[in-house]
C-alpha positions as CSV (number, residue, x, y, z in Angstrom):
1,X,88.8,81.4,79.3
2,X,92.0,83.2,80.0
3,X,94.1,85.7,78.0
4,X,97.9,85.9,78.3
5,X,100.3,83.5,79.8
6,X,99.9,81.3,82.9
7,X,102.3,81.1,85.8
8,X,104.9,78.4,85.3
9,X,104.6,77.2,88.9
10,X,101.2,77.2,90.6
11,X,101.7,77.9,94.3
12,X,100.2,79.0,97.6
13,X,101.5,81.0,100.5
14,X,103.5,83.1,98.0
15,X,104.5,86.8,98.4
16,X,103.4,89.3,95.8
17,X,105.2,92.7,95.6
18,X,104.1,95.6,93.5
19,X,107.2,97.0,91.7
20,X,107.6,100.7,90.9
21,X,106.9,100.2,87.2
22,X,103.6,98.5,87.9
23,X,104.7,94.9,87.4
24,X,104.2,92.3,90.2
25,X,107.0,90.2,91.6
26,X,106.0,86.8,93.0
27,X,108.3,84.6,95.1
28,X,108.3,81.9,97.8
29,X,105.3,79.6,98.4
30,X,104.5,75.9,98.2
31,X,103.2,73.5,95.7
32,X,101.7,70.7,97.8
33,X,104.2,70.2,100.6
34,X,107.2,71.3,98.5
35,X,108.7,74.8,98.7
36,X,109.0,76.5,95.4
37,X,112.3,78.1,94.5
38,X,111.3,79.9,91.3
39,X,110.2,83.6,91.0
40,X,108.0,85.2,88.4
41,X,107.1,88.7,87.3
42,X,103.6,89.6,86.1
43,X,103.1,92.5,83.6
44,X,99.5,93.6,83.8
45,X,99.9,95.8,80.7
46,X,100.6,92.7,78.6
47,X,98.9,90.1,80.9
48,X,102.1,88.0,80.7
49,X,104.0,86.1,83.4
50,X,107.8,86.0,82.9
51,X,110.2,83.6,84.8
52,X,112.6,85.3,87.2
53,X,115.8,84.1,88.9
54,X,115.6,81.1,91.3
55,X,115.8,81.9,95.0
56,X,119.1,81.0,96.6
57,X,117.3,80.1,99.8
58,X,113.9,78.4,99.5
59,X,111.1,79.4,101.9
60,X,107.6,78.0,102.3
61,X,106.3,81.4,103.3
62,X,107.9,84.7,103.8
63,X,107.5,88.4,103.6
64,X,108.6,90.9,100.9
65,X,108.8,94.6,100.6
66,X,109.8,96.9,97.7
67,X,112.9,99.0,98.4
68,X,113.6,102.3,96.7
69,X,116.6,102.2,94.3
C-alpha cells in the first residue's frame, strides 16, 4: 500500500538533491536503456511528486549539488 502520488517516470541512476525547503529534486537517470529527460520534485510534507521542467540535455547518469541562492 502506498500513500500519496507516484513518480511519473520510474528510473534508475538518477540524482536526488535535497532543496533548502526540504523538498527533493530528482533528475537524470534511465528507464531500461533510454535516458529520461523529465524532472520531478518530491514534497515529503504532503508525500506528493510534482512534475518539473524537462532537461535541455539528457544524461544517463550525472551529479547534482544544491547551490545557495
